C-alpha angles and dihedrals in degrees: 000000000000142000132221091216134048128194127205130188111209130189131193140183094049096291119147113255125240114293130207112254125223121243110202121221111244094214091204112178091207095051122132108258113228110197101174143027143204112267134187141205121186144177122203118162115180107195110118126059100200096185092046088232143058126034101288107117129175135199136208119020128218117202143136092301097042108036098169143020128198128208122191122202131174113232096190115190095012113167114252114250092005124138120268117199120204116197119185143163125206136168133215108220096176129085093238126084106254133205126205142172136215119215130190115200092336096314122108111238101168141016127182149146138232126205118240125263123267134213089271099050133051091212145348116247132214122191117178145135139224132201121217132178111243113253098147110146099208105026089258130123117215102187119186128188110203125192105213098178119116095201110120093225095047111135130163131181126207114224099181146313132209130198116206119190143144122256140178119262092260121135121233115209088349093302131108133168115192138173128221122241112256098254140114091226124105108262129210121206132191112194116197146179099055118148095233142000096265092104127156124188126194135194104225098171088119107038091201093053106040114176130199118227114241136181091037127147115251119190117171106301095350129094117194126185 
């Protein structure tokens, strides 16, 4: 929703500013048809500087008073039976060894432990990932972090988590970000589920040289190029 940096392109002396170039669709009948894309959801709340110095900030705590936290994300268009990858980073800021669990929609998908902090460190960090086969019933992730330690001083902070999955090329609220397959072949895309035929598609591979796709085929709510 926000950025820590902004970029501006300025001109002077009456010269015309930089214009977006067109990138023409090849419309190759023998092109490789890509029907889905990688997609990502993430949570990264920077509110607590555990070390009281540097730029390493953490977010939500789990402790004896708040033993679990739940995060809900819509994974619209996720491919059935595809692999979902959960990447997360947490820190143990107590002296005790702590144990915790990660649940997805009521099912445990990971359990682990982190050693306690020492005099030389403000916390011990764990960054890891887990792969799960998609069996979500409503294309919605209900991710719960559960602190299972019984130690009275147990405290864990969530730095961030990321959910990586594959989804169909269907727009949500008239927006769609998709990634090309890593191949040298010509690729054909059909983007669907827009609310009208006023569809614009951009190549943003190079953020400083964004191009608009031209000469595409638009039929109702579909955009093919």
